[in-house]
LOKEKOL-759461 format. One record per residue (C-alpha): residue in one letter; x, y, z. Coordinates in nm, 4 decimals. Each point is the difference from the previous one (the first is absolute). Layout:
% LOKEKOL-759461
r: A; east: X; north: Y; up: Z
...
% end
This chain:
% LOKEKOL-759461
r: M; east: -3.0601; north: -2.1820; up: -1.2270
r: H; east: 0.1710; north: -0.2972; up: -0.1680
r: Q; east: 0.0314; north: -0.3212; up: 0.1970
r: S; east: 0.3341; north: -0.1683; up: 0.0372
r: S; east: 0.0256; north: -0.3726; up: -0.0650
r: E; east: 0.0473; north: -0.0496; up: 0.3745
r: Q; east: -0.3245; north: 0.1851; up: 0.0743
r: R; east: -0.1871; north: -0.2065; up: -0.2558
r: D; east: 0.1384; north: -0.3195; up: 0.1514
r: R; east: -0.1363; north: 0.0945; up: 0.3407
r: R; east: -0.3490; north: -0.0575; up: -0.1325
r: Q; east: 0.0874; north: -0.3486; up: -0.1187
r: P; east: -0.0159; north: -0.3094; up: 0.2218
r: N; east: 0.3305; north: -0.0138; up: 0.1862
r: P; east: 0.1799; north: -0.3146; up: -0.1255
r: R; east: 0.1460; north: -0.0549; up: 0.3471
r: Y; east: -0.3465; north: -0.0914; up: 0.1307
r: R; east: -0.1549; north: -0.2832; up: -0.1988
r: S; east: -0.1859; north: -0.1601; up: 0.2915
r: V; east: -0.0939; north: 0.0719; up: 0.3589
r: H; east: 0.2984; north: -0.2124; up: 0.1107
r: D; east: 0.2326; north: 0.2695; up: -0.1387
r: L; east: -0.1358; north: 0.2610; up: 0.2422
r: N; east: 0.1561; north: 0.0909; up: 0.3326
r: T; east: -0.2088; north: -0.0342; up: 0.3157
r: R; east: -0.1340; north: 0.3559; up: 0.0039
r: D; east: -0.0903; north: 0.0018; up: -0.3695
r: R; east: -0.1617; north: -0.3431; up: 0.0237
r: E; east: -0.2204; north: 0.1215; up: 0.2848
r: H; east: -0.1161; north: 0.2932; up: -0.2141
r: F; east: -0.0589; north: -0.2352; up: -0.2933
r: E; east: -0.2122; north: -0.2458; up: 0.1996
r: I; east: -0.2066; north: 0.2743; up: 0.1667
r: A; east: -0.0708; north: 0.1731; up: -0.3309
r: K; east: -0.0870; north: -0.3293; up: -0.1680
r: A; east: -0.2594; north: -0.0793; up: 0.2676
r: L; east: -0.1789; north: 0.3358; up: -0.0269
r: P; east: -0.2828; north: 0.0749; up: -0.2462
r: S; east: 0.0846; north: 0.2053; up: -0.3088
r: G; east: -0.0180; north: 0.3727; up: 0.0629
r: F; east: 0.1216; north: -0.0115; up: 0.3612
r: D; east: 0.1387; north: 0.3135; up: 0.1635
r: R; east: 0.2943; north: 0.0479; up: 0.2342
r: S; east: -0.2166; north: -0.0075; up: 0.3135
r: Q; east: -0.1328; north: -0.3425; up: -0.0963
r: F; east: 0.3536; north: -0.1160; up: -0.0716
r: L; east: 0.1235; north: 0.1224; up: 0.3409
r: D; east: -0.2936; north: -0.1576; up: 0.1834
r: R; east: 0.0731; north: -0.3379; up: -0.1566
r: Y; east: 0.3753; north: 0.0403; up: 0.0544
r: R; east: -0.0498; north: 0.0794; up: 0.3698
r: S; east: -0.2304; north: -0.2974; up: 0.0504
r: V; east: 0.2355; north: -0.2473; up: -0.1716
r: Y; east: 0.3283; north: 0.1455; up: 0.1298
r: P; east: -0.0891; north: 0.1739; up: 0.3303
r: T; east: 0.3639; north: 0.0395; up: 0.1069
r: R; east: 0.1106; north: 0.1762; up: -0.3183
r: N; east: 0.0624; north: 0.3749; up: -0.0223
r: V; east: -0.2505; north: 0.1243; up: -0.2592
r: G; east: 0.1537; north: 0.3476; up: -0.0205
r: S; east: 0.1914; north: -0.0901; up: -0.3161
r: V; east: -0.2784; north: -0.1954; up: -0.1705
r: I; east: -0.0488; north: 0.1790; up: -0.3318
r: P; east: -0.1959; north: -0.1989; up: -0.2621
r: S; east: 0.0901; north: 0.2492; up: -0.2727
r: D; east: 0.3624; north: -0.1162; up: 0.0219
r: Y; east: -0.1147; north: -0.3226; up: -0.1677
r: C; east: -0.1983; north: 0.1631; up: -0.2831
r: F; east: 0.1034; north: -0.0226; up: -0.3647
r: D; east: -0.1555; north: 0.3391; up: -0.0692
r: V; east: 0.1410; north: 0.2000; up: 0.2950
r: E; east: 0.3523; north: 0.1368; up: 0.0477
r: N; east: 0.0918; north: 0.0522; up: 0.3660
r: G; east: 0.3585; north: 0.1131; up: -0.0308
r: G; east: 0.2105; north: -0.2943; up: 0.1161
r: N; east: -0.2544; north: -0.2739; up: -0.0710
r: F; east: 0.1185; north: -0.0795; up: -0.3529
r: L; east: 0.1708; north: -0.3189; up: 0.1267
r: Y; east: -0.3087; north: -0.1256; up: 0.1826
r: P; east: -0.2060; north: -0.2920; up: -0.1286
r: R; east: -0.3146; north: 0.1207; up: -0.1754
r: F; east: -0.3338; north: -0.1760; up: 0.0369
r: L; east: -0.2575; north: 0.2806; up: 0.0354
r: L; east: -0.1669; north: 0.2640; up: -0.2142
r: R; east: -0.1485; north: 0.3240; up: 0.1308
r: P; east: -0.2945; north: 0.0764; up: -0.2314
r: Q; east: -0.1178; north: 0.2809; up: 0.2273
r: R; east: 0.1505; north: 0.2047; up: 0.2802
r: N; east: 0.0268; north: -0.2217; up: 0.3094
r: R; east: -0.1579; north: -0.2934; up: -0.1867
r: Y; east: 0.2054; north: -0.3084; up: -0.0778
r: Q; east: -0.0435; north: -0.3096; up: -0.2139
r: F; east: 0.2021; north: -0.3183; up: 0.0412
r: V; east: 0.1298; north: -0.1249; up: -0.3381
r: G; east: 0.2796; north: -0.2346; up: 0.1057
r: L; east: 0.3659; north: -0.0250; up: -0.0886
r: G; east: 0.0676; north: 0.0316; up: -0.3715
r: R; east: -0.3648; north: 0.0364; up: -0.1012
r: A; east: -0.0257; north: 0.3797; up: -0.0313
r: T; east: 0.1602; north: 0.1376; up: -0.3152
r: A; east: 0.1248; north: 0.3354; up: -0.1202
r: Q; east: -0.3145; north: 0.0267; up: -0.2084
r: A; east: -0.2194; north: -0.0428; up: 0.3080
r: C; east: 0.2049; north: 0.2664; up: 0.1759
r: A; east: 0.0390; north: 0.2340; up: -0.2957
r: V; east: -0.1223; north: 0.3136; up: 0.1773
r: T; east: 0.2304; north: 0.0829; up: 0.2901
r: S; east: 0.1613; north: 0.3058; up: 0.1482
r: L; east: 0.2990; north: -0.0741; up: -0.2233
r: D; east: -0.2068; north: 0.0749; up: -0.3098
r: I; east: -0.0700; north: 0.3638; up: 0.0874
r: P; east: 0.2331; north: 0.2897; up: 0.0818
r: H; east: -0.1416; north: 0.0619; up: 0.3480
r: A; east: -0.1959; north: -0.2117; up: 0.2445
r: T; east: -0.3675; north: 0.0938; up: -0.0151
r: V; east: -0.3168; north: -0.0754; up: 0.1877
r: P; east: -0.1630; north: -0.3121; up: -0.1488
r: P; east: -0.3720; north: 0.0329; up: -0.0744
r: T; east: -0.1177; north: -0.2210; up: 0.2845
r: R; east: -0.2158; north: 0.2533; up: 0.1834
r: P; east: -0.2561; north: 0.2188; up: -0.1775
r: H; east: 0.0804; north: 0.3687; up: -0.0369
r: T; east: -0.2976; north: 0.2307; up: -0.0295
r: G; east: 0.1937; north: 0.3086; up: -0.1065
r: T; east: -0.1544; north: 0.2425; up: 0.2481
r: R; east: -0.0118; north: -0.2703; up: 0.2662
r: G; east: -0.3737; north: 0.0548; up: 0.0285
r: R; east: -0.1695; north: 0.2437; up: 0.2313
r: S; east: 0.0713; north: -0.2074; up: 0.3088
r: G; east: 0.3792; north: -0.0329; up: -0.0352
r: R; east: -0.0025; north: -0.3249; up: 0.1934
r: R; east: 0.3072; north: -0.1476; up: -0.1723
r: F; east: 0.3619; north: 0.1036; up: -0.0501
r: V; east: 0.0819; north: -0.1730; up: -0.3276
r: P; east: 0.2434; north: 0.1257; up: -0.2688
r: A; east: -0.1100; north: 0.0431; up: -0.3589
r: Q; east: 0.0649; north: -0.3022; up: -0.2177
r: G; east: 0.3383; north: -0.0143; up: -0.1691
r: I; east: 0.1469; north: 0.2953; up: 0.1898
r: S; east: 0.3712; north: -0.0159; up: 0.0782
r: L; east: 0.1141; north: -0.0946; up: 0.3488
r: R; east: 0.3666; north: 0.0512; up: -0.0775
r: L; east: 0.1561; north: 0.2589; up: 0.2305
r: N; east: 0.1942; north: 0.2958; up: -0.1312
r: E; east: 0.3213; north: -0.0959; up: 0.1741
r: E; east: 0.1608; north: 0.3442; up: -0.0078
r: I; east: -0.3049; north: 0.1667; up: 0.1556
r: A; east: -0.0384; north: -0.2764; up: 0.2579
r: F; east: 0.3612; north: 0.0334; up: 0.1148
r: A; east: -0.0317; north: 0.3776; up: 0.0257
r: A; east: -0.3253; north: -0.0248; up: 0.1954
r: I; east: 0.1460; north: -0.2457; up: 0.2530
r: Q; east: 0.2993; north: 0.2215; up: 0.0631
r: A; east: -0.2084; north: 0.3158; up: 0.0285
r: Y; east: -0.2391; north: -0.1679; up: 0.2433
r: N; east: 0.2785; north: -0.1321; up: 0.2230
r: E; east: 0.1839; north: 0.3323; up: 0.0045
r: D; east: -0.3023; north: 0.2235; up: 0.0661
r: P; east: 0.0310; north: 0.1326; up: 0.3594
r: T; east: -0.3748; north: 0.0501; up: 0.0492
r: V; east: -0.0794; north: -0.3515; up: -0.1157
r: D; east: 0.2833; north: -0.1371; up: 0.2118
r: R; east: -0.1400; north: 0.1630; up: 0.3152
r: Q; east: -0.3409; north: -0.1478; up: -0.0778
r: E; east: 0.1434; north: -0.3485; up: -0.0531
r: R; east: 0.2071; north: 0.0181; up: 0.3176
r: A; east: -0.3015; north: 0.1088; up: 0.2067
r: A; east: -0.2062; north: -0.2921; up: -0.1268
r: F; east: 0.2870; north: -0.2412; up: 0.0551
r: R; east: 0.0508; north: 0.1103; up: 0.3621
r: A; east: -0.3632; north: -0.0814; up: 0.0738
r: I; east: -0.0593; north: -0.3114; up: -0.2037
r: G; east: 0.3345; north: -0.1133; up: -0.1388
r: G; east: -0.0262; north: -0.3416; up: 0.1605
r: G; east: -0.3535; north: -0.0576; up: -0.1205
r: I; east: -0.3296; north: 0.0450; up: 0.1801
r: E; east: 0.0244; north: -0.1165; up: 0.3608
r: Q; east: -0.2728; north: -0.1446; up: 0.2151
r: G; east: -0.0914; north: 0.2334; up: 0.2832
r: G; east: 0.1346; north: 0.3071; up: -0.1793
r: V; east: -0.2095; north: 0.0108; up: -0.3162
r: L; east: -0.1750; north: 0.3312; up: 0.0749
r: R; east: 0.3281; north: 0.1776; up: 0.0756
r: Q; east: 0.1560; north: -0.1338; up: -0.3197
r: L; east: -0.2961; north: 0.0856; up: -0.2201
r: R; east: -0.0070; north: 0.3542; up: 0.1393
r: A; east: 0.3676; north: 0.0400; up: -0.0869
r: L; east: -0.0538; north: -0.1436; up: -0.3496
r: N; east: -0.2977; north: 0.2262; up: -0.0554
r: S; east: 0.2050; north: 0.3011; up: 0.1075
r: A; east: 0.3096; north: -0.0887; up: -0.2034
r: Y; east: -0.1884; north: -0.0527; up: -0.3266
r: S; east: -0.2907; north: 0.2411; up: 0.0592
r: T; east: -0.2674; north: -0.2617; up: -0.0717
r: R; east: -0.2552; north: 0.2262; up: 0.1741
r: C; east: -0.1630; north: -0.2589; up: 0.2231
r: S; east: -0.1817; north: 0.1220; up: 0.3087
r: L; east: 0.0976; north: -0.1275; up: 0.3427
r: A; east: -0.3401; north: -0.1668; up: 0.0289
r: D; east: 0.0594; north: -0.1899; up: -0.3254
r: L; east: 0.3487; north: -0.1007; up: 0.1107
r: R; east: -0.1489; north: -0.1426; up: 0.3195
r: V; east: -0.2549; north: -0.2019; up: -0.1970
r: V; east: 0.2749; north: -0.1458; up: -0.2192
r: S; east: 0.2461; north: -0.0656; up: 0.2820
r: D; east: -0.2679; north: -0.1711; up: 0.2122
r: S; east: -0.0858; north: -0.2169; up: -0.2989
r: I; east: 0.3612; north: -0.1089; up: -0.0474
r: E; east: 0.0597; north: -0.0573; up: 0.3716
r: L; east: -0.3132; north: -0.2132; up: 0.0316
r: G; east: 0.0753; north: -0.1922; up: -0.3171
r: W; east: 0.3732; north: -0.0264; up: 0.0599
r: R; east: 0.0201; north: -0.3750; up: -0.0577
r: E; east: -0.1687; north: 0.0255; up: -0.3421
r: W; east: 0.1993; north: 0.3121; up: -0.0944
r: T; east: 0.3255; north: -0.1799; up: 0.0823
r: R; east: -0.0998; north: -0.3254; up: -0.1683
r: V; east: -0.0752; north: 0.1680; up: -0.3322
r: L; east: 0.3149; north: 0.2141; up: 0.0067
r: E; east: 0.2219; north: -0.3007; up: 0.0712
r: A; east: -0.1357; north: -0.1742; up: -0.3100
r: Q; east: 0.1040; north: 0.2746; up: -0.2410
r: L; east: 0.2627; north: -0.0443; up: -0.2699
r: D; east: 0.2239; north: 0.2537; up: -0.1664
r: L; east: -0.2007; north: 0.1938; up: -0.2596
r: E; east: 0.2833; north: -0.0622; up: -0.2443
r: S; east: -0.0928; north: -0.3696; up: -0.0002
r: S; east: -0.3790; north: 0.0167; up: 0.0268
r: P; east: -0.2891; north: 0.2388; up: 0.0670
r: P; east: -0.1794; north: -0.0687; up: 0.3297
r: R; east: -0.3239; north: -0.1938; up: 0.0039
r: I; east: -0.3024; north: 0.2228; up: -0.0335
r: G; east: -0.1465; north: -0.1643; up: 0.3107
r: D; east: 0.3036; north: 0.1069; up: 0.2023
r: V; east: -0.0299; north: 0.3556; up: -0.1309
r: R; east: -0.3679; north: 0.0021; up: 0.0971
r: T; east: 0.0788; north: -0.1239; up: 0.3512
r: L; east: 0.2693; north: 0.2586; up: 0.0673
r: L; east: -0.2033; north: 0.2861; up: -0.1438
r: S; east: -0.2954; north: -0.1041; up: 0.2163
r: F; east: 0.1819; north: 0.1275; up: 0.3092
r: F; east: -0.0139; north: 0.3488; up: -0.1538
r: L; east: -0.3073; north: 0.0048; up: -0.2223
r: A; east: -0.2537; north: -0.2448; up: 0.1443
r: R; east: -0.0701; north: 0.2112; up: 0.3100
r: P; east: -0.1869; north: 0.3339; up: 0.0108
r: T; east: 0.2361; north: 0.2970; up: -0.0297
r: S; east: -0.0619; north: 0.3647; up: -0.0847
r: R; east: 0.2498; north: -0.0195; up: -0.2874
r: R; east: 0.1043; north: -0.3012; up: -0.2035
r: P; east: 0.3637; north: -0.0577; up: 0.1112
r: R; east: 0.1089; north: -0.1479; up: -0.3336
r: S; east: 0.3477; north: 0.1502; up: -0.0198
r: L; east: 0.0687; north: -0.0744; up: 0.3669
r: A; east: -0.1029; north: -0.3609; up: -0.0642
r: T; east: 0.2464; north: -0.0525; up: -0.2852
r: K; east: 0.2816; north: 0.1755; up: 0.1848
r: S; east: -0.0628; north: -0.2056; up: 0.3133
r: M; east: -0.0063; north: -0.3230; up: -0.1997
r: H; east: 0.3237; north: 0.1070; up: -0.1694
r: F; east: 0.1777; north: 0.0647; up: 0.3306
r: A; east: -0.1336; north: -0.3297; up: 0.1355
r: S; east: 0.1250; north: -0.1931; up: -0.3073
r: P; east: 0.2246; north: 0.2275; up: -0.2103
r: V; east: 0.0771; north: -0.2443; up: -0.2822
r: A; east: -0.3611; north: -0.1140; up: -0.0488
r: F; east: -0.2083; north: 0.3193; up: 0.0048
r: S; east: 0.0401; north: 0.3386; up: -0.1608
r: P; east: -0.0860; north: 0.3320; up: 0.1676
r: V; east: -0.2445; north: 0.1970; up: -0.2153
r: D; east: -0.1129; north: 0.3607; up: -0.0050
r: T; east: -0.1208; north: 0.2485; up: -0.2588
r: Y; east: 0.3516; north: 0.0694; up: -0.1331
r: V; east: 0.0818; north: -0.3632; up: -0.0717
r: A; east: -0.3441; north: -0.1124; up: -0.1193
r: D; east: -0.0552; north: 0.3014; up: -0.2243
r: K; east: 0.3428; north: -0.0147; up: -0.1639
r: M; east: -0.0105; north: -0.3740; up: -0.0600
r: G; east: -0.3646; north: 0.0123; up: -0.1000
r: S; east: 0.0563; north: 0.2824; up: -0.2447
r: E; east: 0.2888; north: -0.1627; up: -0.1850
r: L; east: -0.1691; north: -0.3413; up: -0.0134
r: R; east: -0.3514; north: 0.1399; up: -0.0530
r: A; east: -0.1048; north: -0.2080; up: 0.2987
r: G; east: -0.1876; north: 0.2407; up: 0.2272
r: S; east: 0.0638; north: 0.2490; up: 0.2788
r: W; east: -0.0024; north: 0.0306; up: 0.3775
r: A; east: -0.3120; north: 0.2190; up: -0.0071
r: Q; east: -0.1945; north: -0.2939; up: -0.1392
r: T; east: 0.0507; north: -0.1921; up: 0.3241
r: A; east: -0.1821; north: 0.2578; up: 0.2145
r: G; east: -0.3392; north: -0.1679; up: -0.0248
r: L; east: 0.1133; north: -0.3617; up: 0.0037
r: D; east: -0.1193; north: -0.2314; up: 0.2743
r: H; east: 0.2199; north: -0.2615; up: 0.1654
r: D; east: -0.0421; north: -0.2672; up: -0.2683
r: E; east: 0.0419; north: 0.2475; up: -0.2864
r: M; east: 0.3127; north: 0.1486; up: 0.1556
r: T; east: 0.1348; north: -0.3527; up: 0.0427
r: T; east: -0.0370; north: -0.0601; up: -0.3736
r: W; east: 0.1498; north: 0.3386; up: -0.0887
r: Y; east: 0.3045; north: -0.0409; up: 0.2251
r: H; east: 0.0533; north: -0.3597; up: -0.1084
r: D; east: -0.0067; north: 0.1227; up: -0.3610
r: L; east: 0.2687; north: 0.2558; up: 0.0819
r: L; east: 0.2188; north: -0.2618; up: 0.1692
r: Q; east: -0.0393; north: -0.2182; up: -0.3086
r: V; east: 0.1190; north: 0.2927; up: -0.2151
r: I; east: 0.3047; north: 0.0507; up: 0.2232
r: Y; east: 0.0791; north: -0.3716; up: -0.0261
r: D; east: -0.0376; north: 0.0190; up: -0.3791
r: V; east: 0.2302; north: 0.3041; up: -0.0175
r: G; east: 0.2563; north: -0.1838; up: 0.2110
r: N; east: -0.0273; north: -0.3098; up: -0.2157
r: A; east: 0.0421; north: 0.2045; up: -0.3190
r: N; east: 0.3085; north: 0.1793; up: 0.1387
r: R; east: 0.1878; north: -0.2596; up: 0.2045
r: D; east: 0.3376; north: 0.1091; up: -0.1322
r: V; east: -0.0759; north: 0.3687; up: 0.0597
r: I; east: -0.1493; north: -0.0616; up: 0.3449
r: A; east: 0.3154; north: -0.1829; up: 0.1092
r: R; east: 0.2138; north: 0.2990; up: -0.1014
r: L; east: -0.2420; north: 0.2472; up: 0.1571
r: L; east: 0.0128; north: -0.1842; up: 0.3332
r: V; east: 0.3786; north: 0.0282; up: 0.0004
r: H; east: -0.0308; north: 0.3702; up: -0.0832
r: D; east: -0.2602; north: 0.0440; up: 0.2746
r: E; east: 0.2344; north: -0.1564; up: 0.2531
r: S; east: 0.2936; north: 0.2179; up: -0.1031
r: T; east: -0.1992; north: 0.3256; up: 0.0095
r: G; east: -0.2177; north: -0.0940; up: 0.2976
r: P; east: 0.2077; north: -0.2212; up: 0.2307
r: G; east: -0.1679; north: 0.1030; up: 0.3262
r: E; east: -0.1949; north: -0.2487; up: 0.2097
r: H; east: -0.3252; north: 0.1859; up: -0.0710
r: H; east: 0.0556; north: -0.0806; up: -0.3688
r: A; east: 0.1301; north: -0.3535; up: 0.0557
r: R; east: -0.3058; north: -0.1084; up: 0.2023
r: L; east: -0.2336; north: 0.0695; up: -0.2929
r: R; east: 0.2258; north: -0.0847; up: -0.2915
r: G; east: -0.1623; north: -0.2118; up: -0.2692
r: L; east: -0.2136; north: 0.0226; up: -0.3115
r: P; east: -0.3022; north: 0.1718; up: 0.1646
r: K; east: 0.1992; north: 0.2855; up: 0.1559
r: L; east: 0.2270; north: 0.0293; up: -0.3028
r: L; east: -0.2919; north: 0.0740; up: -0.2326
r: D; east: -0.1655; north: 0.2166; up: 0.2657
r: K; east: 0.3089; north: 0.2217; up: 0.0056
r: I; east: 0.0119; north: 0.0270; up: -0.3784
r: F; east: -0.3670; north: 0.0831; up: -0.0520
r: W; east: -0.0290; north: 0.2281; up: 0.3026
r: L; east: 0.3022; north: 0.2063; up: -0.1031
r: A; east: -0.1132; north: 0.0190; up: -0.3632
r: A; east: -0.3496; north: 0.1122; up: 0.1041
r: R; east: 0.1403; north: 0.2683; up: 0.2275
r: E; east: 0.2266; north: 0.1330; up: -0.2731
r: E; east: -0.2863; north: 0.0104; up: -0.2483
r: R; east: -0.1972; north: 0.2155; up: 0.2420
r: R; east: 0.2991; north: 0.2319; up: -0.0081
r: G; east: -0.0119; north: 0.0068; up: -0.3788
r: V; east: 0.2751; north: -0.2549; up: -0.0735
r: R; east: -0.1164; north: -0.2799; up: -0.2310
r: M; east: 0.1291; north: -0.3471; up: 0.0936
r: R; east: -0.1319; north: -0.2963; up: -0.2007
r: I; east: 0.0672; north: -0.3243; up: 0.1876
r: F; east: -0.0941; north: -0.2565; up: -0.2645
r: E; east: 0.1527; north: -0.0206; up: -0.3441
r: S; east: -0.2432; north: 0.0639; up: -0.2823
% end
């Protein structure tokens, strides 16, 4: 893909911003926070510092990558640039006008499709333990737009799927409610056939009811997955309500679905269809590999998957925006609207594609 002169210029220091005094209030805050952090900081560290310095600010739109020379986030080409992102979710402050095109020579503009940067090791077979869900290095994350549109429409128009979604929505559409957790989990288990026993559901529901304050506190802190993956500590805390107590089966799928209904834009529901289809195309792993994972290992695995979903969203911002419009037009009902966002959007695409493949219809989601 050839770069236009405009695209090349986006990697150059923006001449509008020669000093910090040229920045507006919001951009100056980002500049000062980034400048004060050690090199190699991540977004969680940035948010922690931002919250402590500006406690009244809404951090939902704080996206350090908008200020990176080597990252293109759709509409951020007019932003001041003062950061580099040498690794995924790692940032380096370089100042206004100091980073050059040479320092930023390798960007997503230099290759035909956005790919996974080699920031996490890939073992090929993922080892015998399968404790991680990490794509192969250099594999494309660019969605096949035609297939994605078709999958969304087919999912929203499927009567069996629609009945399932409506049943879950009737029980838990407003989120998990204190005092009614067991009833809601039973309905969720029935709607999605997660095969949890009543005894296990009671263990989980008692855990959530007793830890309601902590459950609520962590959920209220979550951001949209389009802007940032959740903290691994938050994932560990929420999964603990399902996996840190003795149960006859490991309610892994129920856990992710419950977290999704509790915070639809932050967490993705996962089952064998979604994990196997995504894992197969990205050579990342499979759902079967999670069967023997303990609480901490499952935390790492699920956090990996959420990172992948964030990366896919980041690599397809233009496509995702169009897909969300298409999702709304083909699935306007309130049971769709409650869950609409990046996590459910990709869940629909991968679930539908996996189901069709089991029927003998090949659907490749990512461009090769």
